[in-house]
Structures are given as structure tokens and as C-alpha cells.
N, C-alpha and C positions, 0 to 999 in steps of 0.2 A: 773683553765683554765688559766689562768691568764701569758704570758709571763713573768718570770722575765728577765732585763733589764741589762746583767752582763757588761762590759765596758770593747774595746778590747774582748772579745771573737764570734767570725766568727758563723755564721746561717747562714746557704746551704738556698738558694730559690728549696722550696721545689715539688712534681710534680703537686701536686693541685695544683700551685701558678703558673706552668708553661702552664699550662690546662689552667684555667682558657684567662691568656693571650690571645690562639687563637685564639678569641673575635676579638679582637683587633689587627688582622690582615685583616679581614674584615675591622672591623673601617677604618683603614686607610684606605683600599682599596676606602669604602666610596667615603673620603673625598678626594681623588683625581679625582675620576672619577665623582665628583661633584664639583670640581672646576672645573674642564676640561670641564665644558657642562656647566657651569654659569665666565665663564671667562670675565666679566666684575669686574665694580666697584661695584659695592652692592652685586656682586655677591660672587665676594671677603674677604666681610664683613661678607657674613653669612656664610660661610664658612671657619676662622678662625673663630669667635663666636661658632660655629659648634663645631673646631676642639681644639680648650679650655676648652668646657665642655666635651666631650670624653678626653682629657687629664687628666680636674682633677678627674673624677671621677674613673679613671685607677688609680693615682697619689692617691689619700685616702688613697684606697684600700691598698693600697702597705704601708699605712704608718699605716694600721689595723692589719692587716698580718704579717708587725713587732714589735707588742706587741703583736699581741695572735699568739697563736700555730699551724701551716693550717694542721697538723696534726690528729689531735683531730678534730672530726668526723662532732660540731656542728657548724667550722670554716671554712670547705671542703662545708659543706652543704650551708652553707654561700656563701662562694665561686662557689657554683653551680649556687644558682640563681641567683649571681651576671651574672652568660654568661647571663642567662636566658633575664635578662635583657638589662644582652650587644648586647644580637644582637638585641630585637627588638627598643633598641638604633639606630642601624648600621643599623636596616632593614628602617626609618628612612626616616634618616639623606638624600637623597638624594626628600624628598619632603618637607624635616621638616617645610620649608617654605610656603608649601602648603594644602595640605592635611592631612599628617600625620603629621602634627605639637602640637596637641593633643596629639600622641602617645607619641615624645619624650621629648616631656615637664611631663608628668605625671609621664615614666620610666623613668627620668633622676631624675625627685625628689624624688622617690621610693624608688628609688636606695643610693643617697648620706644619705637620709635620716635615708634608714629603718638599711647600713648597717651600720653606728652611735650610732641609737637607743641598734643593736645586740652587740656593744663596751661593752656600758654602762650596758644593765644589764647581759651581764658572766663576769662584773670586778667588783672583789669581794669588801665587802663591806668597807675593814679597810684600800682599797687601794685609798684612801677619794683624794691625787691632782690625780689621771689620771682621777675617777670619773668625780672630777670637771671637769676638760676638757674637756668630755664626753658630758658634759653636756652644755660646751663652747660651742663648735662645733655644737654642734645639734643644739640650740637653734639658730644662725646663719645660717645654711639650712635651718632653716624650715623657715627663713624669705623670702629670697632666695627664698623656696621651694614655695610660696602665687604667686612669682613675672611668675616664671618660668608659674605654670598652669597658670594663667592671661590673657601672650603671646600663649601661646597656645588657647588660649580661643577666643582669638582676631584674626585680622588681617592682615596682611601687615607692611606697620609704625610700626602701632605698637605694634605687634610680637616682632620688629628686639629692639624698644627701651627696654619694655619690658626684653626680657632676657638680655639684657644689661646692663642691670642695676643689673639685677638676678644676674650673671658673678659677675659684677662691689663689688657689695658683694660680692662675693664669695672670689676672690680675693685680696679683702685687708684684710679681716678674720685672714688670717696668720699672716700679717704683723701686726695687731693691737694686735696680738694674743690672739683674740678672748676675747677680754673686755667683759662683761657683766655687766649690774649690782648685786650689792652685791659680786661676785667672782671673781667682778676684771680683771684685766688681768692672763694668765695662768706664768706661769713659767720658760724660759731657761730647769732648772733641769730638768723641766714635761715635758720636748720635744728629752728624752733622746733616742738615736736608736740605731740598732746591725750595725755601720755602714756599715760592706763589706756586709751585705742583701740588705741595703738599696741601695748601689753601682751595687751588681752585679744585681736589678731589674732595677733599670734605663737606663741602659749596653744591656737590656735585650728587654729593649722594643725601646730602637733606632737596634740593630736585627731583631725587626719581622721591623719597616718603612725600613729598606735598603732589609731584606726579599721582602716584597712586592715590593718594586721597582725594582726589579729583574723577582718576577715573573711579572709584567702589561710589563715588557719590552721581555721578554717571547715569552707569548704571543701573544703581537703586532706581532712582527715581526715572529712567525709563519701562521698567518694568511699572509702576504705579499710577495705576488712575490718577491725571491730575484736578487737584483739587489749589482753594486756594492756601491754605495751610501748610502743605507739601510743598510749591511752587517757592514756599514765605521759607521754606526751610530750607530748599535747595539752597536758595539767592543767599541765605544768612551761612552756608556750611562752604559754598563758593566767594561767597566777603570773609569768612573766615581767614582763608585758606594765604590768601591772598594778603590779610593784615599777617599774616606770619611770613611771607616772602618777605614781606616790603621791612619788614622788624630787622631779620635776618641777611636779607643782599644790599638794603639799601645803603647803609653807612655799615653793617660789623664785620662783614663778610674783605669789602675793601678795607683796612684797616686792620684785620688779621692778617690778609694778603702781607702791606704794608708794611707793617711789625715785623713778623718773620722769616718776611728775605732782608730787614736789615738788623733781623739780632745778631749777635754773635757766637748766641746760646740755642741754634733755631731747632736741635735739635731735645733741650728739657720745653716750648716754645711748643713742639710739634707734639710732645707725651704726653701735654696738660694741657691747652684749649683747642685740642681736635683729636690728641685717643680717648680721653677720656669724657672731656666737658660737651662734646657734639654727642655723645650718647645717650643724655638727658632729654636735647632740641631735637631726635628722630623723633622716640620716644613720645616724649611730649603732641606732637603730630599722629603716631602712629594709635594713639588712644584719641586723640579728636575726632581720628577715619573712625574710630568704633562708634562715640559718637554720634554725627552726622548719619551715621547710616541706621541707630533707635530716631532719629530725631526724624528723620526722613519717613519710616516706616510710622512713626507715632506719633504726631507733633504734638495732637490733645489728650486734655485729660494731667491728674499731676506726675509731676516727673519722681521716678524710682529710684532708687538707691543707687541703679548701675550707670541708669542718664545720668543723672550728679558726678557719678566720682567721673566719668570721663569727659564729659562738658566739661566740665569744672577741670579737675586733676591733670588735661593736653593740658592746654595752655596753660594754666602755671610751671606743667612739668618743663613745656616749651620756653617761658619765661625765666625760672630758677639758672637752665642751663646756659639761656642764651644774655644773661646777668653775669652769671658768674664766667662765661666763659669774653663778650667786654670788659670784665675787670682785666684779664691776662691781658687783652692787647693795647687796655686804654688804661687801666693803673689808675681808677675812677668807677664808686658804681651806678649803673645811670637812675639816675631818679625817678624815670619813669616806670622802670618795669619793675623796680621796688614797690611803685604807687600799681601798677598794676597788677600783680601781686595781692595786695591787702584788699585790692577790692573783687579780686575775683574768688578769696577764703570767705567776703561778705556774701559773696553772689553763690557761697553756699551754705551762707547760711539761711541762708529765705529762698533755694533751690525750691524745698520742694512742695510750696508754695502756689510754685508759677508750673505752665505746663510745659514741657520740650522743649516746643516750640521759643517761647520766648525767652528760656534757657540759656537757647541757642543761638536766641539775638544778643540777646544781655550778653554775655559774652564777647561774641560780637565785634557791640558796640565797646568793651572794654577792649579788644586787642587792637581795636581802631584806633582808638583815642591815645593808645602804647606807640604808636608805631606814625602816626600823627606829630608827637610830643616832644620824642624822639630825633625825628624830622627836619621838626622849627628850630631844636635847642643846639644841634648840631650845626646849624646851617650856618655857610662858611659867605665872610662878606658877599665875593663874587657871586654867592645866586642870590641874595637880597634885589 
């Protein structure tokens, strides 16, 4: 049942994995709506924590399906059970810090621990290094699960701090290579992945986030009385999403896939470039979707703090993640992205004097320039 990893051998993403991903369209929608309804400092912290949990359960599942064959019936059943858990998790997001905290915590803990236990049980006994990895991960996730459930049983700040501690444990674990007593650290070789599969899976999640943003924009726009202002806001939101797609997929996704497929340390690259650095990229898309909805509903007047933070912060977060991701796969910092980040920061300084529509159009224009600049600068002779 265990998939033997062959270096440089591509492995396609299966329909079962794509089906599993559909649950996370709902999760991303829930996150953006929850942030929109609780756009305060505390609300931002809470939604960020929930986003990190959603991302972590998805990316851990992606690692496991990179090592196990998703075409086999037991693995498919695992994915379907994870879909059920994902639906409960997503449904609990709006009330995770209210009445459904225990539902969220128990579901998350069961998904993380249960999937890892499955991986351990189906791994053949002769694959000692892999089984030891599964034991290490299971140990760390079982420890954090206790804090998740204790947080679900608590209320207010106690819940928040317990869940922060649980997430901290889980996010530190890969960085310290899941050290455990007796077993020690996991080796870099034990984390080898099929690079093209990992790259394609994470690119798929970027598409999920962009698709959710477009769906929300369309649904919001459809319910409005159409005026020149909100028509322009809708076009700005759509073009902004296209610019984000272009920045990620036109050069970055391809470079990442090629680099990790050829890397002798594919596990290290996957951990840094995909497990960690894709988080700000997805987070930036979600925050931009919040801005799009705000601008669509209120395109006129002066931009308030909520609009400024989301309209400027979303693209900045996206570009920060993109420039760091591309630095890992290309070994240099993309100048266009750095200039884009600076230009967005300057726009933030003047944003209160702009209407939400003009602010949206300004940030969209900056993203277009970044996309065009990168495309031209990296054009090969064959493309000219």
C-alpha cells in the first residue's frame, strides 16, 4: 500500500484528492466571511489562528497522500472521512470562539491524529524510517490535541491561549524535525517527496482561494443595484484576482515544480517553500477577498481603516509570500515583487484620502505592473 518514492518521477494529482479539496473551498469562504464580520484586532487574531489550523490539516494530508497511493481504496476512504471532518471543521469556524469551540477542537484533533495513525498502520513494517517518522509526528500531534480539546472546553482568552499554544507546538515540530525521545530527529532523506505532486497540490489550493474570491465577488455583485461605481469595483476585483493568478502561475509555480522535482533535498524544499511559505500567499488572497466585498458594497466616500487594511494588506501579504517562495526556488529576490510591496506601502499612506474604489483600482494597478514586470524580466529568448 505504501507508495515508493522515486526521485524525479512525476505523480499526477488524483481525482480523489481534487474531490477532497472541494471541502476547503467552503473553509476558505467561512474564513473570509468570519473575518469580515469580526474585523477587529481580536477578530483578526482569531481568524488567523483558524486559518493556520485549516491550512495545517490540509497540508499534512497532502504530505500523507504524497507518500500513500490515493488510488487505493483504503486511502480514498481516508480522504472521504477527512472530507466529513473538514465539513464539520468549516461549519464550526464562525462560532469557533463561541458555542462550537469544542466541535472545532475535537474535529481538528481527530483529523490530525487519526490520519497520522492511519499512515502508521498501513506502512509496511520493513519501512522502519517511515514508521519512525509516523510515530514522531503522532507523538507531537497527540500532545497538541490535548491542548486543542482543553481549549474547546474553556472559554474566552483561555481558549485563545490554549489554541495558540497547540498551534505553536504543531508549527515548531517540522522545524525541529519532530524530535522525540529515543527516536531523536528525523533525517532529511526520510522526508523525500514526489516534487511535482507536492507542487501541483499546493498550486491547487491557490486556485481554491482565488476561485472562492471570484465566487464571493460575483455573488455580492449580483445582489447589488448596478451603478458605474460598483461595476468598476467588480472589474477591479476581477482584474486583481487575475493579476494574482499571473504572478503565481505564469512563472513561479512552474519554477517551483521544476526545482523541487530535481532537488536532492525535496523534503526540505517542500517544508519551506510549500508547507510554510504558501501560507501568506493564501492568506493574502483571503484578505483581498474581504476587501473586494467591502469595496463592492461601499465604493464611494473615504476609505476606512477596515478597507485600507484589507485592500492594501492582502496584496502585500500575497507578495511577501510570493517573493520568499520564489527566493527558495530561484535563489534570488524578485525585484518586481519588492518594488510592488514598497508601492503598496506608499499607497497605504495616502489611502485615507482615496475612495474605496480608487484604492482598489490603485492596488490592482500595482499588481498588474508587478505581473507584467516579472513576465518581461524573465522572458526567455524563445518567447521574444
